[in-house]
C-alpha positions in Angstrom: 55.6 -19.9 125.3 55.9 -17.2 127.8 53.4 -17.0 130.2 53.8 -13.8 132.2 50.9 -14.4 135.2 52.4 -17.9 135.7 56.0 -16.8 135.9 55.2 -13.5 137.9 53.0 -16.2 140.0 55.8 -18.5 140.7 58.5 -15.7 141.4 56.1 -14.2 143.9 54.4 -17.1 145.1 50.8 -15.6 144.9 48.2 -14.3 142.5 47.9 -10.8 141.1 45.2 -8.6 142.5 44.9 -7.0 139.2 46.4 -7.2 135.8 45.9 -5.4 132.4 46.6 -5.3 129.0 46.3 -2.4 126.5 47.3 -1.5 123.0 51.0 -0.7 124.0 51.1 -1.8 127.9 51.0 -4.6 129.8 50.8 -4.1 133.6 50.0 -6.4 136.8 49.8 -5.7 140.6 50.7 -8.3 143.3 50.0 -7.8 147.2 53.0 -9.4 149.0 54.6 -10.2 152.6 58.6 -10.2 152.9 58.4 -13.7 152.9 57.4 -13.6 149.3 60.0 -11.2 148.3 62.3 -13.0 145.4 65.7 -12.5 145.2 67.9 -10.9 142.8 68.6 -13.8 140.6 65.2 -14.8 140.0 64.3 -11.4 138.9 67.1 -10.8 136.6 66.1 -14.5 135.0 62.3 -13.1 134.8 63.2 -10.0 132.9 65.4 -11.5 130.7 62.4 -14.1 129.4 60.6 -10.6 128.3 61.4 -10.0 124.1 64.2 -7.6 123.8 61.8 -5.4 121.6 59.8 -4.7 125.1 60.7 -2.6 128.0 60.2 -4.1 131.3 59.9 -2.7 134.7 59.5 -4.3 138.3 59.0 -2.1 141.3 58.3 -3.0 144.5 56.8 -0.4 147.0 55.9 -0.5 151.1 54.2 2.5 151.0 57.1 4.8 152.5 60.0 3.8 150.1 60.0 1.9 146.7 62.7 0.3 144.5 62.6 -0.4 140.5 64.3 -3.3 139.0 66.6 -1.8 136.3 67.1 1.2 137.4 70.9 2.7 137.7 72.5 0.7 140.6 69.4 -1.2 141.5 70.9 -4.3 143.0 72.2 -2.2 146.2 68.9 -0.5 146.3 66.9 -3.6 146.3 69.3 -5.5 149.1 68.4 -2.1 151.3 64.8 -2.1 150.7 64.5 -5.9 151.6 66.6 -5.4 154.9 64.3 -2.8 155.8 61.3 -4.3 155.8 59.3 -5.7 158.8 57.6 -9.1 158.8 54.3 -7.6 158.7 55.0 -5.1 156.0 52.8 -5.4 152.9 54.6 -4.7 149.7 52.8 -4.0 146.2 54.7 -5.6 143.6 54.1 -3.7 140.0 55.0 -5.3 136.8 55.1 -3.1 133.8 56.1 -3.8 130.2 56.0 -1.1 127.5 55.2 -3.1 124.4 56.7 -1.5 121.1 56.1 -2.7 117.5 58.8 -4.3 115.5 58.7 -5.2 111.9 54.9 -5.1 112.0 54.5 -7.4 114.9 53.5 -6.3 118.5 53.5 -9.0 121.4 50.7 -9.8 123.6 51.4 -10.8 127.0 47.9 -12.3 128.1 45.0 -12.8 125.3 42.2 -12.3 127.8 43.1 -9.3 129.3 44.1 -7.8 125.7 40.5 -9.3 124.5 38.8 -7.5 127.3 40.4 -4.2 126.4 39.3 -4.5 122.9 35.9 -5.5 123.6 35.5 -2.6 126.3 36.5 0.1 123.5 34.0 1.9 121.4 34.0 1.4 118.2 35.4 5.0 117.0 38.3 4.2 120.0 38.5 0.5 117.9 38.8 2.3 114.9 41.7 5.1 115.8 43.2 1.9 117.2 43.6 0.0 113.9 44.2 2.9 112.1 47.2 3.6 114.1 48.3 0.1 113.9 48.3 -0.2 109.9 50.2 3.7 110.1 52.8 1.6 112.0 52.9 -1.7 110.8 51.6 -1.1 107.2 49.4 -3.0 105.3 49.6 -6.2 107.8 49.3 -6.3 111.7 50.7 -9.1 113.4 49.6 -9.7 117.3 52.1 -12.2 118.5 50.6 -14.5 121.5 53.2 -15.3 124.1 50.8 -16.9 126.1 48.7 -19.0 123.8 48.8 -21.8 121.2 46.6 -20.8 118.3 45.6 -18.3 115.9 43.1 -16.2 114.0 43.4 -14.4 110.8 42.1 -12.1 108.1 43.7 -10.9 105.4 45.5 -8.5 107.2 45.3 -9.1 110.8 46.8 -12.1 112.7 46.7 -13.2 116.1 49.5 -16.1 116.2 51.9 -17.5 118.5 54.6 -18.4 115.6 55.6 -16.3 112.4 52.9 -15.4 110.2 52.9 -16.4 106.2 50.4 -14.4 104.1 48.9 -15.6 101.1 49.2 -13.3 98.2 46.1 -11.1 97.8 45.1 -7.8 96.5 47.0 -5.4 97.5 45.5 -3.3 100.6 45.8 0.0 99.0 44.5 -1.3 96.0 41.6 -2.3 97.9 41.0 0.8 99.3 41.0 2.4 96.0 38.4 0.2 95.0 36.1 1.3 98.0 37.0 5.0 97.2 36.0 4.4 93.4 32.6 2.9 94.2 31.2 4.8 97.1 31.7 8.1 98.7 32.8 7.5 102.3 33.5 11.4 103.6 35.7 9.7 106.5 38.0 7.8 104.4 41.3 9.8 105.0 40.7 9.7 108.8 39.3 6.1 108.8 41.1 4.2 106.3 39.6 0.7 106.8 38.2 -2.4 105.1 35.7 -4.9 106.0 38.5 -7.4 104.6 40.3 -6.1 107.8 37.8 -7.8 110.2 36.7 -10.7 108.1 38.1 -14.1 109.7 39.5 -16.5 107.2 39.8 -20.1 107.7 39.8 -21.7 110.8 40.3 -20.4 114.3 43.1 -22.7 115.8 43.2 -23.0 119.7 40.7 -21.4 122.5 40.2 -17.8 123.9 39.4 -16.0 120.6 35.6 -16.0 121.0 35.5 -12.5 122.0 37.9 -10.9 119.3 36.0 -13.2 116.6 32.8 -11.7 117.6 34.0 -8.5 117.5 35.6 -8.3 114.2 32.3 -9.8 113.2 30.5 -6.9 114.2 33.5 -4.7 112.9 33.0 -6.1 109.3 28.9 -5.5 109.2 29.8 -1.9 110.0 32.1 -1.7 107.3 30.1 -3.6 104.8 27.2 -0.9 105.4 29.7 2.4 105.1 31.2 1.1 101.8 27.4 -0.4 100.4 25.6 3.2 100.9 25.9 5.6 98.1 27.2 8.1 100.5 28.5 7.7 104.2 30.0 9.1 107.4 30.9 8.8 111.2 29.4 11.3 113.7 28.8 10.9 117.5 29.3 6.9 117.6 27.2 6.6 114.4 27.1 5.9 110.9 25.0 8.1 108.7 23.9 6.3 105.6 22.2 7.7 102.4 21.4 4.9 99.5 19.2 6.8 97.6 21.4 9.9 96.0 17.7 11.8 95.7 16.8 10.6 99.4 17.5 11.7 102.8 20.9 10.2 104.7 19.6 8.4 107.9 21.6 7.9 110.9 22.2 4.1 112.2 23.3 3.1 115.7 26.5 1.1 115.0 24.7 -1.6 117.4 21.9 -1.4 114.8 24.5 -2.4 111.7 26.2 -5.1 113.6 23.2 -7.1 113.5 23.1 -7.7 109.5 25.3 -10.4 108.1 23.5 -10.1 104.7 25.4 -6.7 103.9 28.8 -8.5 104.5 27.6 -10.9 102.1 26.7 -8.3 99.6 30.1 -6.4 100.0 32.1 -8.9 99.4 30.2 -9.9 96.0 30.3 -6.2 94.9 34.4 -5.7 95.7 35.1 -9.2 95.0 36.0 -8.7 91.3 36.8 -6.0 88.8 33.6 -3.9 87.6 33.0 -2.8 91.8 31.8 0.6 90.3 28.9 -0.9 88.2 27.9 -3.8 90.7 27.9 -1.2 93.5 25.6 1.1 91.5 23.3 -1.9 90.7 23.2 -3.0 94.5 22.2 0.2 95.6 19.7 0.3 92.9 18.1 -3.0 94.1 18.3 -1.8 97.7 16.7 1.5 97.1 13.3 -0.7 95.1 12.9 -3.0 98.5 13.8 -1.0 101.2 12.2 1.9 101.3 12.7 2.6 105.3 15.8 2.3 107.9 14.3 -0.6 109.4 14.0 -2.4 105.9 17.6 -1.3 105.1 18.8 -3.3 108.7 16.6 -6.1 107.4 18.6 -6.9 104.0 18.0 -10.8 103.1 18.5 -13.0 100.6 16.1 -11.9 98.2 17.2 -8.5 98.0 20.9 -10.5 97.3 19.4 -12.6 94.7 17.7 -9.7 92.9 20.9 -7.8 92.8 23.0 -10.4 91.2 20.3 -11.6 88.5 20.1 -7.4 87.2 24.2 -7.6 87.2 23.7 -10.7 84.8 21.0 -8.7 82.6 23.4 -5.6 82.4 26.3 -7.8 81.8 24.2 -9.2 78.6 23.1 -5.9 77.5 27.0 -4.3 78.3 28.4 -7.4 76.0 26.0 -6.5 72.9 27.0 -2.7 73.3 30.9 -3.7 73.8 30.5 -5.8 71.0 29.0 -3.3 68.8 31.6 -0.5 70.0 34.5 -2.9 69.1 33.0 -3.3 65.4 32.9 0.9 65.4 36.1 0.8 66.7 37.7 -1.6 64.0 36.0 0.3 61.4 37.6 3.4 62.5 41.0 1.8 62.9 40.8 0.2 59.3 39.8 4.2 58.0 42.7 5.5 59.8 44.9 2.9 58.4 43.8 3.5 54.9 44.2 7.0 55.4 48.1 6.4 56.4 48.5 4.7 53.4 47.0 7.2 51.4 49.6 9.5 52.9 53.0 6.8 51.9 51.0 7.0 48.2 50.9 11.0 48.1 54.7 11.1 49.0 55.5 8.3 46.1 52.8 10.4 43.9 54.7 13.8 44.6 58.3 12.3 43.5 56.8 10.5 40.5 55.1 13.9 39.4 58.8 15.5 39.8 60.4 12.9 38.0 58.0 13.2 35.1 58.5 16.7 34.9 62.3 16.5 34.9 62.1 13.9 31.9 59.5 16.2 30.1 61.6 18.8 30.6 64.8 17.5 29.4 63.2 15.9 26.3 61.1 19.4 25.4 63.7 21.9 26.6 66.6 20.6 25.8 66.7 17.6 23.6 64.2 18.7 21.1 64.0 22.5 21.1 67.3 23.8 21.8 70.2 21.7 21.2 71.3 19.1 18.5 72.5 16.5 20.7 75.4 15.3 18.6 76.9 18.7 18.8 76.2 19.4 22.5 79.5 19.2 23.5 80.8 21.3 20.4 78.5 24.1 20.3 77.5 27.0 22.9 74.4 26.5 25.3 72.1 29.4 25.6 72.0 30.9 28.9 68.3 30.7 28.8 68.2 27.1 28.8 70.9 27.1 32.0 68.7 29.4 33.8 65.5 27.1 32.9 67.6 24.3 34.5 68.8 26.2 37.7 65.0 27.3 38.0 63.8 23.7 37.7 66.2 22.5 39.8 65.7 25.0 43.1 62.0 24.4 42.1 62.4 20.3 42.5 64.1 21.3 46.0 61.2 23.6 47.1 58.7 20.8 45.8 60.7 18.1 48.3 60.7 20.3 51.3 57.0 21.0 51.2 56.1 16.9 50.0 58.0 16.5 53.0 56.5 19.0 55.4 52.9 18.3 54.5 53.4 14.5 54.8 55.0 14.9 58.2 52.2 17.2 59.5 49.6 15.0 57.9 50.7 12.1 60.0 50.4 14.1 62.8 47.2 14.9 62.1 46.4 11.3 61.6 48.1 10.4 65.1 46.0 13.3 66.7 42.8 11.9 65.3 43.7 8.4 66.2 44.5 9.3 70.1 41.1 11.5 70.0 39.6 8.3 69.0 40.8 6.3 71.7 40.2 9.3 74.2 36.5 9.1 73.3 36.3 5.4 74.8 38.0 6.4 78.4 35.0 6.8 80.1 33.3 3.7 78.7 36.2 1.4 78.7 38.9 0.6 81.0 42.5 1.7 79.9 43.0 -2.5 79.3 40.3 -3.0 77.4 41.3 0.2 75.3 44.4 -1.5 74.7 42.6 -4.7 73.7 40.5 -3.1 71.3 43.2 -0.9 69.5 45.2 -4.2 69.1 47.9 -2.3 71.3 48.4 0.3 68.4 49.7 -2.3 66.3 47.7 -1.1 63.4 49.5 2.5 63.4 52.6 1.2 64.0 52.7 -0.9 61.3 51.4 1.9 59.1 54.0 4.5 60.3 56.8 1.6 59.7 55.8 1.4 56.3 55.4 5.0 55.4 58.7 5.7 57.1 59.9 3.1 55.1 58.6 4.6 51.8 59.5 8.0 52.7 62.9 7.3 53.1 63.2 5.5 49.8 61.4 8.4 47.9 63.3 10.8 49.9 66.7 9.2 48.8 65.5 8.7 45.2 64.3 12.5 44.8 67.6 13.5 46.3 69.7 11.5 43.9 67.6 13.3 40.8 67.9 16.6 42.4 71.9 16.1 42.7 72.0 14.8 39.0 70.0 17.5 37.8 72.2 20.1 39.6 75.1 18.6 38.1 73.9 18.6 34.6 72.9 22.3 35.7 76.2 23.3 36.8 77.5 21.5 33.6 75.4 23.7 31.4 76.7 26.8 33.4 80.3 25.8 33.3 79.8 25.0 29.8 78.2 28.0 28.7 80.9 30.3 30.8 84.1 28.7 28.8 82.1 29.1 25.4 81.9 32.8 26.3 85.8 32.9 27.4 86.5 31.3 24.5 84.2 33.6 22.3 86.0 36.8 24.0 89.4 35.4 23.2 88.5 34.8 19.4 87.0 38.3 19.4 90.1 39.9 20.9 92.7 38.2 18.8 90.8 39.1 15.4 90.6 43.1 16.9 94.5 42.6 17.3 95.5 40.8 13.8 93.0 43.6 12.1 95.1 46.7 14.0 98.3 44.8 12.9 97.1 44.5 9.2 96.1 48.5 9.3 99.5 49.3 10.6 101.4 47.2 8.0 99.4 48.9 5.4 100.1 52.6 6.3 
């Protein structure tokens, strides 16, 4: 512990004429004589005890000349200053410390003076100070007490003489988002503060925290009203609150708002868990029923709070019934979608079956029965018409396959789009987690897609194999037809040559 006042009193052998501590500065003044002037070793020991994160300066002035410790060449200047003093001279000794924030920690050298500083600020000045501190420190502020043993803590602010271990809690930015979602605080960008920032948690250890605790309770009540109202903003050290959307906003002095602890209890209930938007809406509705005037809003009591909780229980029951009905409808839609997806797989298989049957019927009717004696197939010529029909049938099968695959894929895209549209219809009613649970994390459509792709691959594979066989068969017919033509041409040519030779011999 480093009590700077006691240390300075011992060094200067007197008490300060004045001392103060504000947010980023500590300052104290002493009136001393020549016999109270400390030596250089004492000054060095005193300044070395100040934390390295802060900057200390000690200055001495007799009204005409002055010297500052830690300035360049200060030791020689200090000796000369002391040597030139008369015993009757009065010297003003000033100690000034510029405080710096380091890792979210700001040192407090004198808790009493710092409490006086905070208590003497206007409410908007305090808002500005804490907004600036959160901006520099992050989501948590630690005031490290150097002269006091003890601690006072909220969820995001701590006064402590030791290292602070924070409990796991809802992140501050998430809590701010909840308040933004459930209320319309028009100055939220300028004053991103919360009632939780000032709600003291756990017992206060040590003494000297009375003024700070009382101040924090007042700030907590003010911010509870700002977030309970349907819309609110701050102007001229007043809160402008509107609870009824159809009503007129009322001006409230901050000192009027700090007297109601019930507002903080209602706020804690509204924003504690999920569903804060619904709970805030119900709270405002009940407040509008019971509180028709500015005075009645300031006089919120247990009766209003109990009515809010009772109305929310009724709302939950009705909402649960609607939720069950909604889940049943969703289940029906999912079942219908799964059936359509299964039908899509059936369509691909049916298309393959139709083409396969058509090929078999074609081979049986055109080739085996009408056109060719299969026992003489390898020895007789095949009609070019049959070959052409086989070629056309092969090309038609290929086109039919392509068309079937394209249509199946397009239908699948339509089904997925319809499924996504179904989910989107419930986004305004259910949150993301409820939607995922209601749709079973898309498991039905994933299973259907897996089955569809598996069956599609099998059908396409079999279909392609059938087309390849048909193509080979058609190619064989084409080659057979061409070879027969060539043999016939050769035979005709040979017969012509023989006939010509015979006629020549006869002559």
